[in-house]
N, CA and C atoms as an extended XYZ file, in Angstrom:
534
Properties=species:S:1:pos:R:3:atomname:S:1:resname:S:1:resid:I:1 pbc="F F F"
N       -84.651      144.127      -42.788 N   UNK     1
C       -85.545      143.800      -41.633 CA  UNK     1
C       -86.698      142.843      -41.765 C   UNK     1
N       -87.306      142.820      -43.044 N   UNK     2
C       -88.438      142.085      -43.139 CA  UNK     2
C       -87.980      140.601      -43.282 C   UNK     2
N       -86.645      140.198      -43.701 N   UNK     3
C       -86.055      138.999      -43.739 CA  UNK     3
C       -85.971      138.520      -42.404 C   UNK     3
N       -85.492      139.306      -41.507 N   UNK     4
C       -85.533      138.935      -39.906 CA  UNK     4
C       -86.777      138.375      -39.254 C   UNK     4
N       -87.997      139.245      -39.779 N   UNK     5
C       -89.012      138.993      -39.178 CA  UNK     5
C       -89.666      137.575      -39.809 C   UNK     5
N       -89.395      137.405      -41.294 N   UNK     6
C       -89.695      136.282      -41.754 CA  UNK     6
C       -88.827      135.034      -41.114 C   UNK     6
N       -87.727      135.159      -40.825 N   UNK     7
C       -86.991      134.098      -39.977 CA  UNK     7
C       -87.597      133.908      -38.678 C   UNK     7
N       -87.924      134.780      -37.970 N   UNK     8
C       -88.581      134.877      -36.678 CA  UNK     8
C       -89.809      133.994      -36.782 C   UNK     8
N       -90.590      134.096      -37.982 N   UNK     9
C       -91.825      133.498      -38.013 CA  UNK     9
C       -91.604      132.021      -38.484 C   UNK     9
N       -90.446      131.760      -39.184 N   UNK    10
C       -90.042      130.529      -39.649 CA  UNK    10
C       -89.649      129.538      -38.674 C   UNK    10
N       -88.664      129.976      -37.707 N   UNK    11
C       -88.109      129.446      -36.769 CA  UNK    11
C       -89.012      128.235      -35.971 C   UNK    11
N       -90.312      128.766      -35.264 N   UNK    12
C       -91.074      127.623      -34.816 CA  UNK    12
C       -91.499      126.490      -35.715 C   UNK    12
N       -91.621      126.860      -37.015 N   UNK    13
C       -92.100      126.097      -37.932 CA  UNK    13
C       -91.150      124.967      -38.317 C   UNK    13
N       -89.771      125.460      -38.327 N   UNK    14
C       -88.707      124.501      -38.669 CA  UNK    14
C       -87.858      124.109      -37.553 C   UNK    14
N       -88.031      124.445      -36.449 N   UNK    15
C       -87.098      124.028      -35.179 CA  UNK    15
C       -87.312      122.371      -35.041 C   UNK    15
N       -88.474      121.942      -35.179 N   UNK    16
C       -88.598      120.426      -34.973 CA  UNK    16
C       -87.860      119.663      -36.006 C   UNK    16
N       -87.993      120.003      -37.201 N   UNK    17
C       -87.326      119.281      -38.210 CA  UNK    17
C       -85.789      119.785      -38.293 C   UNK    17
N       -85.447      120.734      -37.875 N   UNK    18
C       -84.028      121.118      -37.539 CA  UNK    18
C       -83.445      120.185      -36.508 C   UNK    18
N       -84.306      119.861      -35.244 N   UNK    19
C       -83.932      119.130      -34.251 CA  UNK    19
C       -83.821      117.670      -34.662 C   UNK    19
N       -84.623      117.086      -35.561 N   UNK    20
C       -84.824      115.866      -35.901 CA  UNK    20
C       -83.381      115.473      -36.747 C   UNK    20
N       -83.186      116.477      -37.750 N   UNK    21
C       -81.885      116.218      -38.490 CA  UNK    21
C       -80.826      116.185      -37.565 C   UNK    21
N       -80.667      116.981      -36.697 N   UNK    22
C       -79.526      117.231      -35.816 CA  UNK    22
C       -79.293      115.812      -35.045 C   UNK    22
N       -80.334      115.519      -34.499 N   UNK    23
C       -80.563      114.182      -33.842 CA  UNK    23
C       -80.078      113.109      -34.572 C   UNK    23
N       -80.561      112.940      -35.785 N   UNK    24
C       -80.188      111.808      -36.854 CA  UNK    24
C       -78.742      112.034      -36.988 C   UNK    24
N       -78.350      113.222      -37.256 N   UNK    25
C       -76.706      113.346      -37.621 CA  UNK    25
C       -75.970      112.830      -36.391 C   UNK    25
N       -76.281      113.407      -35.148 N   UNK    26
C       -75.639      112.998      -34.084 CA  UNK    26
C       -75.653      111.558      -33.627 C   UNK    26
N       -76.575      110.985      -34.202 N   UNK    27
C       -76.682      109.261      -33.696 CA  UNK    27
C       -75.686      108.493      -34.382 C   UNK    27
N       -74.991      109.265      -35.531 N   UNK    28
C       -74.017      108.700      -36.366 CA  UNK    28
C       -72.559      109.006      -35.815 C   UNK    28
N       -72.641      109.679      -34.861 N   UNK    29
C       -71.258      110.188      -34.205 CA  UNK    29
C       -70.750      109.143      -33.322 C   UNK    29
N       -69.595      109.038      -32.752 N   UNK    30
C       -69.248      107.945      -31.868 CA  UNK    30
C       -69.876      108.290      -30.535 C   UNK    30
N       -69.864      107.262      -29.913 N   UNK    31
C       -70.801      107.053      -28.750 CA  UNK    31
C       -70.565      108.304      -27.631 C   UNK    31
N       -69.328      108.642      -27.369 N   UNK    32
C       -69.068      109.548      -26.462 CA  UNK    32
C       -68.927      110.782      -26.780 C   UNK    32
N       -69.508      111.119      -27.937 N   UNK    33
C       -69.661      112.583      -28.361 CA  UNK    33
C       -70.408      113.349      -27.533 C   UNK    33
N       -69.873      114.553      -27.209 N   UNK    34
C       -70.398      115.261      -25.977 CA  UNK    34
C       -71.212      116.456      -26.679 C   UNK    34
N       -71.353      116.710      -27.949 N   UNK    35
C       -72.428      117.583      -28.427 CA  UNK    35
C       -73.753      117.376      -28.482 C   UNK    35
N       -74.789      117.798      -28.002 N   UNK    36
C       -76.096      117.373      -28.115 CA  UNK    36
C       -76.931      118.068      -29.215 C   UNK    36
N       -77.984      117.490      -29.596 N   UNK    37
C       -78.684      117.864      -30.894 CA  UNK    37
C       -79.213      119.431      -30.533 C   UNK    37
N       -79.804      119.375      -29.217 N   UNK    38
C       -80.435      120.757      -29.151 CA  UNK    38
C       -79.353      121.906      -29.060 C   UNK    38
N       -78.104      121.500      -28.709 N   UNK    39
C       -76.971      122.693      -28.647 CA  UNK    39
C       -76.751      122.969      -30.227 C   UNK    39
N       -76.423      121.684      -30.979 N   UNK    40
C       -76.328      122.071      -32.271 CA  UNK    40
C       -77.378      122.998      -33.097 C   UNK    40
N       -78.594      122.646      -32.917 N   UNK    41
C       -79.837      123.299      -33.274 CA  UNK    41
C       -79.632      124.796      -32.841 C   UNK    41
N       -79.565      125.053      -31.618 N   UNK    42
C       -79.341      126.403      -31.158 CA  UNK    42
C       -78.183      127.169      -31.868 C   UNK    42
N       -76.993      126.670      -31.945 N   UNK    43
C       -76.131      127.497      -32.455 CA  UNK    43
C       -76.353      127.449      -33.905 C   UNK    43
N       -76.713      126.514      -34.789 N   UNK    44
C       -77.022      126.742      -36.086 CA  UNK    44
C       -78.229      127.857      -36.334 C   UNK    44
N       -79.065      127.954      -35.385 N   UNK    45
C       -80.071      128.874      -35.583 CA  UNK    45
C       -79.489      130.149      -35.280 C   UNK    45
N       -78.681      130.461      -34.236 N   UNK    46
C       -77.964      131.728      -34.218 CA  UNK    46
C       -77.290      132.163      -35.134 C   UNK    46
N       -76.558      131.149      -36.161 N   UNK    47
C       -75.829      131.541      -37.054 CA  UNK    47
C       -76.856      131.971      -38.447 C   UNK    47
N       -77.999      131.288      -38.361 N   UNK    48
C       -78.903      131.526      -39.379 CA  UNK    48
C       -79.525      132.980      -39.274 C   UNK    48
N       -79.946      133.234      -37.936 N   UNK    49
C       -80.327      134.607      -37.613 CA  UNK    49
C       -79.263      135.705      -38.119 C   UNK    49
N       -78.109      135.398      -37.906 N   UNK    50
C       -77.092      136.475      -38.354 CA  UNK    50
C       -76.950      136.559      -39.850 C   UNK    50
N       -77.505      135.721      -40.571 N   UNK    51
C       -77.367      135.752      -42.012 CA  UNK    51
C       -78.117      136.916      -42.815 C   UNK    51
N       -77.624      137.983      -42.547 N   UNK    52
C       -78.456      139.269      -43.048 CA  UNK    52
C       -78.464      139.479      -44.727 C   UNK    52
N       -77.503      138.690      -45.237 N   UNK    53
C       -77.356      138.967      -46.813 CA  UNK    53
C       -78.287      137.794      -47.341 C   UNK    53
N       -78.904      137.062      -46.914 N   UNK    54
C       -79.609      135.856      -47.671 CA  UNK    54
C       -80.996      136.326      -47.767 C   UNK    54
N       -81.464      136.016      -48.799 N   UNK    55
C       -82.880      136.180      -49.408 CA  UNK    55
C       -83.372      134.799      -49.312 C   UNK    55
N       -84.087      134.443      -48.370 N   UNK    56
C       -84.747      132.989      -48.184 CA  UNK    56
C       -85.638      132.933      -49.288 C   UNK    56
N       -85.418      132.022      -50.146 N   UNK    57
C       -86.474      131.672      -51.428 CA  UNK    57
C       -87.450      130.644      -51.118 C   UNK    57
N       -86.953      129.423      -50.415 N   UNK    58
C       -88.084      128.536      -49.930 CA  UNK    58
C       -87.574      127.812      -48.797 C   UNK    58
N       -88.581      126.692      -48.458 N   UNK    59
C       -88.192      125.990      -47.467 CA  UNK    59
C       -86.812      125.090      -47.657 C   UNK    59
N       -86.498      124.529      -48.724 N   UNK    60
C       -85.546      123.872      -49.239 CA  UNK    60
C       -84.216      124.646      -49.090 C   UNK    60
N       -84.178      125.997      -49.627 N   UNK    61
C       -83.099      126.954      -49.644 CA  UNK    61
C       -82.776      127.214      -48.155 C   UNK    61
N       -83.794      127.340      -47.169 N   UNK    62
C       -83.324      127.458      -45.606 CA  UNK    62
C       -82.641      126.320      -45.246 C   UNK    62
N       -83.272      124.923      -45.651 N   UNK    63
C       -82.457      123.929      -45.252 CA  UNK    63
C       -81.031      123.737      -45.826 C   UNK    63
N       -80.702      124.327      -47.169 N   UNK    64
C       -79.481      124.398      -47.729 CA  UNK    64
C       -78.520      124.968      -46.970 C   UNK    64
N       -78.814      126.318      -46.658 N   UNK    65
C       -78.119      126.999      -45.704 CA  UNK    65
C       -77.867      126.464      -44.189 C   UNK    65
N       -78.934      125.876      -43.734 N   UNK    66
C       -78.713      125.164      -42.705 CA  UNK    66
C       -77.665      124.135      -42.558 C   UNK    66
N       -77.683      123.340      -43.709 N   UNK    67
C       -76.842      122.253      -43.748 CA  UNK    67
C       -75.310      122.809      -43.806 C   UNK    67
N       -75.211      124.058      -44.476 N   UNK    68
C       -73.595      124.630      -44.357 CA  UNK    68
C       -73.356      124.954      -42.880 C   UNK    68
N       -74.330      125.379      -42.138 N   UNK    69
C       -74.184      125.905      -40.808 CA  UNK    69
C       -73.752      124.657      -40.032 C   UNK    69
N       -74.508      123.651      -39.976 N   UNK    70
C       -74.342      122.448      -39.243 CA  UNK    70
C       -72.878      121.934      -39.576 C   UNK    70
N       -72.585      121.688      -40.595 N   UNK    71
C       -71.208      121.322      -41.296 CA  UNK    71
C       -70.190      122.164      -40.432 C   UNK    71
N       -70.210      123.506      -40.713 N   UNK    72
C       -69.296      124.305      -40.050 CA  UNK    72
C       -69.155      124.102      -38.510 C   UNK    72
N       -70.226      124.237      -37.845 N   UNK    73
C       -70.306      123.842      -36.309 CA  UNK    73
C       -69.651      122.480      -36.150 C   UNK    73
N       -70.099      121.395      -36.690 N   UNK    74
C       -69.619      120.201      -36.583 CA  UNK    74
C       -67.913      119.962      -36.841 C   UNK    74
N       -67.532      120.670      -37.686 N   UNK    75
C       -66.023      120.774      -38.064 CA  UNK    75
C       -65.339      121.455      -36.866 C   UNK    75
N       -65.908      122.715      -36.687 N   UNK    76
C       -65.205      123.506      -35.673 CA  UNK    76
C       -65.167      122.655      -34.292 C   UNK    76
N       -66.288      121.982      -34.049 N   UNK    77
C       -66.302      121.292      -32.671 CA  UNK    77
C       -65.244      120.168      -32.845 C   UNK    77
N       -65.148      119.432      -33.979 N   UNK    78
C       -64.093      118.466      -34.152 CA  UNK    78
C       -62.832      118.940      -33.889 C   UNK    78
N       -62.542      119.900      -34.669 N   UNK    79
C       -61.146      120.606      -34.526 CA  UNK    79
C       -60.917      120.981      -33.113 C   UNK    79
N       -61.712      121.737      -32.317 N   UNK    80
C       -61.491      121.944      -30.998 CA  UNK    80
C       -61.469      120.764      -30.242 C   UNK    80
N       -62.242      119.838      -30.319 N   UNK    81
C       -62.150      118.545      -29.579 CA  UNK    81
C       -60.603      117.977      -29.811 C   UNK    81
N       -60.443      117.933      -31.143 N   UNK    82
C       -59.163      117.456      -31.387 CA  UNK    82
C       -57.877      117.951      -30.864 C   UNK    82
N       -58.086      119.487      -30.705 N   UNK    83
C       -56.894      120.161      -30.267 CA  UNK    83
C       -56.792      119.839      -28.778 C   UNK    83
N       -57.923      119.795      -28.029 N   UNK    84
C       -57.886      119.505      -26.638 CA  UNK    84
C       -57.289      118.154      -26.326 C   UNK    84
N       -57.334      117.348      -27.154 N   UNK    85
C       -56.670      116.243      -26.955 CA  UNK    85
C       -55.272      115.896      -27.251 C   UNK    85
N       -54.776      116.886      -27.917 N   UNK    86
C       -53.421      117.140      -28.271 CA  UNK    86
C       -52.819      116.029      -29.233 C   UNK    86
N       -53.816      115.906      -30.369 N   UNK    87
C       -53.555      115.012      -31.377 CA  UNK    87
C       -53.577      113.515      -31.140 C   UNK    87
N       -54.400      113.208      -30.079 N   UNK    88
C       -54.711      111.770      -29.558 CA  UNK    88
C       -55.644      110.939      -30.644 C   UNK    88
N       -55.900      111.763      -31.672 N   UNK    89
C       -56.793      111.021      -32.598 CA  UNK    89
C       -57.878      111.802      -33.257 C   UNK    89
N       -58.233      111.188      -34.252 N   UNK    90
C       -59.324      112.017      -35.221 CA  UNK    90
C       -60.667      111.671      -34.525 C   UNK    90
N       -61.484      112.574      -34.594 N   UNK    91
C       -62.838      112.460      -34.260 CA  UNK    91
C       -63.492      111.631      -35.234 C   UNK    91
N       -64.415      110.667      -34.917 N   UNK    92
C       -64.905      109.803      -35.783 CA  UNK    92
C       -66.340      109.731      -36.055 C   UNK    92
N       -66.844      109.634      -37.088 N   UNK    93
C       -68.470      109.434      -37.186 CA  UNK    93
C       -68.717      108.234      -37.991 C   UNK    93
N       -69.746      107.408      -37.925 N   UNK    94
C       -70.002      106.384      -38.521 CA  UNK    94
C       -70.428      106.810      -39.957 C   UNK    94
N       -69.855      106.058      -41.031 N   UNK    95
C       -70.219      106.341      -42.204 CA  UNK    95
C       -71.411      105.468      -42.672 C   UNK    95
N       -72.575      106.401      -42.798 N   UNK    96
C       -73.650      105.731      -43.005 CA  UNK    96
C       -74.073      105.623      -44.589 C   UNK    96
N       -75.174      104.995      -44.698 N   UNK    97
C       -75.592      104.587      -46.080 CA  UNK    97
C       -75.532      105.737      -47.114 C   UNK    97
N       -75.760      106.988      -46.370 N   UNK    98
C       -75.936      108.247      -47.285 CA  UNK    98
C       -74.603      108.515      -48.010 C   UNK    98
N       -73.420      108.047      -47.441 N   UNK    99
C       -72.094      108.301      -48.128 CA  UNK    99
C       -71.339      107.242      -48.360 C   UNK    99
N       -71.799      106.154      -47.670 N   UNK   100
C       -70.744      104.782      -47.833 CA  UNK   100
C       -71.211      104.150      -49.197 C   UNK   100
N       -70.243      103.426      -49.985 N   UNK   101
C       -70.366      102.768      -51.019 CA  UNK   101
C       -70.970      101.425      -50.445 C   UNK   101
N       -72.200      100.877      -51.300 N   UNK   102
C       -72.903       99.760      -50.600 CA  UNK   102
C       -71.988       98.580      -50.089 C   UNK   102
N       -72.524       97.820      -49.051 N   UNK   103
C       -71.602       96.823      -48.391 CA  UNK   103
C       -70.529       97.351      -47.711 C   UNK   103
N       -70.366       98.631      -47.589 N   UNK   104
C       -69.039       99.099      -46.647 CA  UNK   104
C       -69.569       99.585      -45.381 C   UNK   104
N       -68.994       99.369      -44.397 N   UNK   105
C       -69.147       99.690      -42.995 CA  UNK   105
C       -68.097      100.200      -42.504 C   UNK   105
N       -67.966      101.281      -42.200 N   UNK   106
C       -66.518      101.767      -41.677 CA  UNK   106
C       -66.731      103.262      -40.885 C   UNK   106
N       -65.771      103.737      -40.224 N   UNK   107
C       -65.864      105.073      -39.720 CA  UNK   107
C       -65.200      106.044      -40.402 C   UNK   107
N       -65.706      107.315      -40.180 N   UNK   108
C       -65.519      108.594      -40.907 CA  UNK   108
C       -64.878      109.454      -40.086 C   UNK   108
N       -63.600      109.932      -40.418 N   UNK   109
C       -63.083      111.229      -39.507 CA  UNK   109
C       -63.686      112.385      -40.297 C   UNK   109
N       -64.518      113.320      -39.475 N   UNK   110
C       -65.188      114.445      -39.598 CA  UNK   110
C       -64.120      115.420      -40.397 C   UNK   110
N       -62.950      115.711      -39.714 N   UNK   111
C       -62.066      116.614      -40.245 CA  UNK   111
C       -61.520      115.964      -41.548 C   UNK   111
N       -61.440      114.808      -41.657 N   UNK   112
C       -60.897      114.235      -43.222 CA  UNK   112
C       -62.081      114.432      -44.110 C   UNK   112
N       -63.274      114.187      -43.711 N   UNK   113
C       -64.337      114.503      -44.635 CA  UNK   113
C       -64.671      115.832      -44.811 C   UNK   113
N       -64.222      116.793      -44.039 N   UNK   114
C       -64.243      118.150      -44.593 CA  UNK   114
C       -62.923      118.536      -45.401 C   UNK   114
N       -61.884      118.088      -45.343 N   UNK   115
C       -60.794      118.317      -45.963 CA  UNK   115
C       -61.052      117.757      -47.494 C   UNK   115
N       -61.772      116.551      -47.519 N   UNK   116
C       -62.087      115.930      -48.950 CA  UNK   116
C       -63.132      116.726      -49.568 C   UNK   116
N       -64.208      117.179      -48.473 N   UNK   117
C       -65.123      118.086      -49.219 CA  UNK   117
C       -64.527      119.395      -49.826 C   UNK   117
N       -63.713      119.917      -49.218 N   UNK   118
C       -62.955      121.157      -49.884 CA  UNK   118
C       -62.313      121.037      -51.101 C   UNK   118
N       -61.433      119.704      -51.213 N   UNK   119
C       -61.159      119.182      -52.639 CA  UNK   119
C       -62.122      119.182      -53.504 C   UNK   119
N       -63.138      118.535      -53.090 N   UNK   120
C       -64.147      118.296      -54.161 CA  UNK   120
C       -64.853      119.396      -54.627 C   UNK   120
N       -64.994      120.461      -53.573 N   UNK   121
C       -65.464      121.900      -54.031 CA  UNK   121
C       -64.562      122.497      -55.046 C   UNK   121
N       -63.286      122.405      -55.096 N   UNK   122
C       -62.497      122.883      -56.007 CA  UNK   122
C       -62.520      122.218      -57.557 C   UNK   122
N       -62.781      120.931      -57.272 N   UNK   123
C       -63.002      120.115      -58.510 CA  UNK   123
C       -64.359      120.202      -59.090 C   UNK   123
N       -65.471      120.339      -58.197 N   UNK   124
C       -66.942      120.117      -58.763 CA  UNK   124
C       -67.742      120.912      -57.435 C   UNK   124
N       -67.949      122.168      -57.550 N   UNK   125
C       -68.641      122.776      -56.544 CA  UNK   125
C       -70.075      122.184      -56.492 C   UNK   125
N       -70.690      121.895      -57.569 N   UNK   126
C       -72.108      121.261      -57.722 CA  UNK   126
C       -72.191      119.965      -56.803 C   UNK   126
N       -71.132      119.007      -56.913 N   UNK   127
C       -71.177      117.910      -56.247 CA  UNK   127
C       -71.038      118.170      -54.708 C   UNK   127
N       -70.110      119.061      -54.427 N   UNK   128
C       -69.972      119.388      -52.926 CA  UNK   128
C       -71.132      119.845      -52.356 C   UNK   128
N       -71.705      120.765      -53.108 N   UNK   129
C       -73.194      121.110      -52.654 CA  UNK   129
C       -74.191      120.109      -52.491 C   UNK   129
N       -74.267      119.144      -53.438 N   UNK   130
C       -75.273      117.866      -53.252 CA  UNK   130
C       -74.898      117.220      -51.905 C   UNK   130
N       -73.598      116.938      -51.586 N   UNK   131
C       -72.972      116.336      -50.485 CA  UNK   131
C       -73.529      117.033      -49.286 C   UNK   131
N       -73.306      118.330      -49.131 N   UNK   132
C       -73.694      119.108      -47.917 CA  UNK   132
C       -75.125      118.992      -47.771 C   UNK   132
N       -76.114      119.387      -48.766 N   UNK   133
C       -77.552      119.033      -48.672 CA  UNK   133
C       -77.941      117.796      -48.379 C   UNK   133
N       -77.607      116.552      -48.970 N   UNK   134
C       -77.944      115.258      -48.664 CA  UNK   134
C       -77.567      114.812      -47.306 C   UNK   134
N       -75.969      115.079      -46.909 N   UNK   135
C       -75.527      114.402      -45.884 CA  UNK   135
C       -75.730      115.295      -44.622 C   UNK   135
N       -75.392      116.522      -44.809 N   UNK   136
C       -75.249      117.545      -43.443 CA  UNK   136
C       -76.721      117.813      -43.047 C   UNK   136
N       -77.636      118.282      -44.130 N   UNK   137
C       -79.112      118.643      -43.884 CA  UNK   137
C       -80.022      117.534      -44.213 C   UNK   137
N       -79.542      116.380      -44.526 N   UNK   138
C       -80.602      115.133      -44.509 CA  UNK   138
C       -81.611      115.493      -45.608 C   UNK   138
N       -81.485      116.174      -46.689 N   UNK   139
C       -82.280      116.622      -47.703 CA  UNK   139
C       -82.481      115.231      -48.554 C   UNK   139
N       -83.625      115.199      -48.965 N   UNK   140
C       -83.852      113.885      -50.018 CA  UNK   140
C       -83.440      114.216      -51.328 C   UNK   140
N       -83.463      113.401      -52.336 N   UNK   141
C       -82.926      113.685      -53.781 CA  UNK   141
C       -83.867      114.641      -54.205 C   UNK   141
N       -85.109      114.491      -54.029 N   UNK   142
C       -86.205      115.581      -54.736 CA  UNK   142
C       -86.110      117.012      -54.067 C   UNK   142
N       -85.928      116.934      -52.630 N   UNK   143
C       -85.364      118.232      -51.926 CA  UNK   143
C       -84.247      118.850      -52.397 C   UNK   143
N       -83.299      118.110      -52.407 N   UNK   144
C       -82.051      118.651      -53.135 CA  UNK   144
C       -82.244      119.210      -54.502 C   UNK   144
N       -82.907      118.525      -55.288 N   UNK   145
C       -83.153      118.969      -56.738 CA  UNK   145
C       -83.743      120.118      -56.738 C   UNK   145
N       -84.544      120.419      -55.787 N   UNK   146
C       -85.561      121.729      -55.619 CA  UNK   146
C       -84.522      122.904      -55.235 C   UNK   146
N       -83.854      122.693      -54.196 N   UNK   147
C       -82.821      123.760      -53.911 CA  UNK   147
C       -81.919      124.086      -54.974 C   UNK   147
N       -81.245      122.966      -55.745 N   UNK   148
C       -80.475      123.513      -56.771 CA  UNK   148
C       -80.969      123.682      -58.061 C   UNK   148
N       -82.397      123.519      -58.141 N   UNK   149
C       -82.999      123.665      -59.444 CA  UNK   149
C       -82.432      122.693      -60.620 C   UNK   149
N       -82.185      121.639      -60.074 N   UNK   150
C       -81.766      120.513      -61.146 CA  UNK   150
C       -83.006      119.402      -61.177 C   UNK   150
N       -82.911      118.504      -62.151 N   UNK   151
C       -83.649      117.322      -61.800 CA  UNK   151
C       -83.225      116.550      -61.085 C   UNK   151
N       -84.017      115.641      -60.456 N   UNK   152
C       -84.008      114.668      -59.468 CA  UNK   152
C       -82.748      113.413      -59.977 C   UNK   152
N       -82.852      113.215      -61.424 N   UNK   153
C       -81.970      112.294      -62.150 CA  UNK   153
C       -80.583      112.879      -61.851 C   UNK   153
N       -80.496      114.182      -62.314 N   UNK   154
C       -79.184      114.676      -62.215 CA  UNK   154
C       -78.553      114.651      -60.772 C   UNK   154
N       -79.360      114.996      -59.995 N   UNK   155
C       -78.918      114.972      -58.397 CA  UNK   155
C       -78.493      113.287      -58.108 C   UNK   155
N       -79.247      112.550      -58.226 N   UNK   156
C       -78.977      111.178      -58.198 CA  UNK   156
C       -77.718      110.835      -58.801 C   UNK   156
N       -77.673      111.074      -60.007 N   UNK   157
C       -76.123      110.785      -60.781 CA  UNK   157
C       -75.124      111.595      -60.061 C   UNK   157
N       -75.182      112.830      -59.830 N   UNK   158
C       -74.002      113.646      -59.230 CA  UNK   158
C       -73.710      113.218      -57.774 C   UNK   158
N       -74.769      112.781      -57.109 N   UNK   159
C       -74.642      112.205      -55.664 CA  UNK   159
C       -73.838      110.908      -55.640 C   UNK   159
N       -74.255      109.867      -56.613 N   UNK   160
C       -73.420      108.654      -56.624 CA  UNK   160
C       -72.009      108.869      -57.021 C   UNK   160
N       -71.879      109.901      -58.068 N   UNK   161
C       -70.390      110.023      -58.263 CA  UNK   161
C       -69.637      110.705      -57.360 C   UNK   161
N       -70.157      111.704      -56.530 N   UNK   162
C       -69.462      112.285      -55.347 CA  UNK   162
C       -69.222      111.365      -54.419 C   UNK   162
N       -70.380      110.458      -53.907 N   UNK   163
C       -70.004      109.344      -52.787 CA  UNK   163
C       -68.933      108.678      -53.195 C   UNK   163
N       -68.829      108.123      -54.231 N   UNK   164
C       -67.824      107.129      -54.741 CA  UNK   164
C       -66.431      107.777      -54.754 C   UNK   164
N       -66.271      109.212      -55.107 N   UNK   165
C       -65.032      110.019      -55.232 CA  UNK   165
C       -64.783      110.218      -53.618 C   UNK   165
N       -65.629      110.617      -53.012 N   UNK   166
C       -65.264      110.864      -51.439 CA  UNK   166
C       -64.949      109.485      -50.605 C   UNK   166
N       -65.547      108.283      -51.128 N   UNK   167
C       -65.126      107.002      -50.640 CA  UNK   167
C       -63.636      106.868      -50.791 C   UNK   167
N       -63.161      107.120      -52.101 N   UNK   168
C       -61.971      106.759      -52.586 CA  UNK   168
C       -60.953      107.650      -51.822 C   UNK   168
N       -61.345      108.990      -51.730 N   UNK   169
C       -60.229      109.899      -51.212 CA  UNK   169
C       -60.147      109.658      -49.578 C   UNK   169
N       -61.207      109.183      -48.884 N   UNK   170
C       -61.184      109.010      -47.506 CA  UNK   170
C       -60.311      107.635      -47.463 C   UNK   170
N       -60.647      106.856      -48.240 N   UNK   171
C       -59.979      105.298      -48.170 CA  UNK   171
C       -58.377      105.607      -48.443 C   UNK   171
N       -57.969      106.596      -49.244 N   UNK   172
C       -56.596      106.897      -49.455 CA  UNK   172
C       -56.068      107.614      -48.462 C   UNK   172
N       -56.816      108.525      -47.577 N   UNK   173
C       -56.141      109.226      -46.615 CA  UNK   173
C       -56.803      109.077      -45.229 C   UNK   173
N       -56.618      107.934      -44.868 N   UNK   174
C       -57.235      107.393      -43.616 CA  UNK   174
C       -56.711      108.326      -42.409 C   UNK   174
N       -57.617      108.236      -41.279 N   UNK   175
C       -57.211      109.457      -40.214 CA  UNK   175
C       -55.930      108.979      -39.616 C   UNK   175
N       -55.362      110.211      -39.044 N   UNK   176
C       -53.831      110.053      -38.621 CA  UNK   176
C       -52.796      109.760      -39.536 C   UNK   176
N       -53.192      110.027      -40.900 N   UNK   177
C       -52.192      109.761      -42.000 CA  UNK   177
C       -51.749      108.341      -42.137 C   UNK   177
N       -52.492      107.384      -41.605 N   UNK   178
C       -52.060      105.873      -41.649 CA  UNK   178
C       -52.335      105.304      -42.903 C   UNK   178
């Protein structure tokens, strides 16, 4: 129960930051996206409140868990949106500099990214976690290093490797199997 009280105290302090992260993430979405940042933050918060087994270690740990929640919410939303359209196309996100190989500007299919991240998790769980923290939670190299208890140099090296691997995977498996 103390964990719940700590979360209740923490929420007013982190709400603004979560909202900023959600808004920044949704700006990379397609223009006609209907999910709003406030709804994304509220849904993530509800999921965070229900995390009874988590022992919050610090601010960075909280944002790491929030990244997983945001990813799950966005993937679930993309799946339901895709199902509503009955296969009319993949939900696209702008591939920002956080994930793109330099000088590339392309669109990213969120469901394709999720599938690629699941494959990456099987190969290299650490790199998968780094992508979640950097891409979905918007953590810096230093914040990611703090969450994962690794050096910033290791995070940067693993981040670059994961980005390159994901770019190759997503290039090989374009949306709609094209």
